[in-house]
N, C-alpha and C positions, 0 to 999 in steps of 0.2 A: 546044196542041190546043184548038180551039173546041168546046165541048160543046153549042152551039146551044140553050142553055136547059135541057139535061138535068141531072139531079142524080145524082151518083154516091154510092152507099152501099157502103162496105167492111164486110162482116160478118165481121170477123176481129179477134181480140185481139192478134194477132202484131205486135210492134213492127217486125219486119223487113218484113212486108208493108206496113205503113203507110209506112215509109221508102221502099220501092221504088216504091209507087204515087205517092208525093209526087214522086219523081224524074221522073215523066212530066209534071210541071208542070200537073196538073189539080186543080181543087178537089174535095174529097170530104169526107164525114162518116163516122164510124165508129159502127156500131150492132151490138153483139154479141148482142143478145137473140135467142134461138133455142131451139127445142124439139126439135131433132134428136138422136136417140140414136145416137151414133157406133159402131154395131156392124154387123157384116156376116156373111153365111153363110161358114162355113169353106171351102166349095168354090168361093168366088168366085175367079176367076183373079187372081193378085196384081197384075198390071199394070192391072187394072180397078178396084182398090180406091180409089185417090185420086179418080177420076172419080165413082165411086159416092158417096163421102163428100162431095165438093164439091157434087154435085147435091142430095144429102140436106140439106146445110146450107142450100142455097138455098131448098129447099121448106120447111125448118123455120123460116125467118125468121118472126118473131112477128106480122107483119101483111101484108095484101095490098099489093102495090106500086101506087103511084099512077101515072097517066100521066106520062111524062117522067122517071121514076126508073129508074136502072139499078143493080141489086144485083150485087156481086162477092163470090163465095165461093171458097175454095181449100182444098186438102188436099195434104199431102206425106207420102211414106213413103220409107224406105231399104230396099233389097232386097239381100240377100247370100245367095247359094246357095239361093234359094227361101224364105229366112226374112225375114218382114216385121219391120222394126224401127221401132216407133213411138217415142213419147216415153218415156224411162225414168221409172219411178215411184219409184225409190230410187237411192241412191248405188251400191249393189252391182249393180243392173241397168245403170246407166250404165257402170260398170267392165267388166261382162261384154260390153256392146255394143262398147266401144272395143277390148277384147282381140280380139273377133271381126273387127273392121275393120282391125286392125293388120297392115300388110304386104300388104294385099289391095286389089282393085278391086271396087267395089260400084256399084249403080245408085241414083239418086235420081229418083223419079217424082213430079211435081207435076201437079195438075189445077186448072184455074180454070173457074168457071161464071159467065157473065154472063146476067142475066135482067132483062127489063122486063115490063110488063103483058101483052105478047102474044108475046114471043120469048124463046128460051132457047138457049144454046149452051155446051157444055163442051169444052175442049181439054186434052190432056195433053202433057207434055214429059218426056223421059228424058235424064239426064246421067250419064255414068260418071265416077267419082271414084277415083283411086288414092292410097293412103297408104303411106308407108314404115312399117316396123315401129316401134311405140311402146315405150318402156321403161315399166316399172311406175311409176317416178317421174314420167314425163311424163303418164301417165294420171291419177295422183293430183293432180299440180299442176293440170292442166286442169280436172278436176272440182271441186277445192277452190276454185279462183279464179273459174271461169266458171259453175258450177252449171247445166249444160246440160239441165235437166229439162224444158224447154219446147221441145225440139228433137228432131225425128225422127232416130233413129240415135244420139242422145246427143251430138251435136256441132254446132257452127256453123262452117261453112267460113270465115266472115269473122272468126273469132276466132283466138286464139293457135294452136290446133291446126292450123288451115288454113295459117297462115303457116309453121309449123314442120315440118309433116309431109305436106302434100299434094304429091304428085309429078306429078300430071297430072289434067287435066279434059278430058273429051270431051263437048262440048255447052255449054249455057248455065250460066254461073257463078251467075246470079241464080236459076235453077231450083233449084240446090243450096240457096240461101237460103230456098226455099219459095215462090217467086213468079216464074214465067216471064214477065218483064215484056214481052218482045218479042211474046209471044202475047196478053197483056192489051191492049197497044197496038193490035194488029191487030183484035181483037174490038171494042174501043171504037170504032174508026173505023167498023166495020159498024153497031154499035148506034146511033151518033149519026145515021147516015143513015136509020134506020127512022123512019117517020112515026108 
């Protein structure tokens, strides 16, 4: 993709998002400096939370954007029976999340915001993920070996647990990894055309 002189900035510390954006064969830099407080009102509809967080991260970027710069921010959450599952803060919280996901189908909602000096657009994507039931030993093995404390829902679909226990995906696989790359690509094409 020809960026036509535009400069991409990925405002995310996620190694998965860096890897997925790199897969589009576009040059970018990473800058995670941000002042956004990732909190939201409890009455916010669950499906709107990732878009709210992604937009907030974009506006919390530490400096104004220069002409020709495009900022990319993103947020992901796991939703099961109306319960939002963010990143686990402890081993016991990760165990609890995986027990709840065991043998169930849940949704992964990711949002991406692209912003330049005069335009902004946020898109969301939803993917359904089905897991077979996990044993206690499998949960312990996964958490001990992969330490999924930086992942919404306490798991990474691209890791052992996805290989061993995912029985179905409806929607974008990359969305489950936290970055709906097909939507990022479509937005980038629009933003490159902006003068």
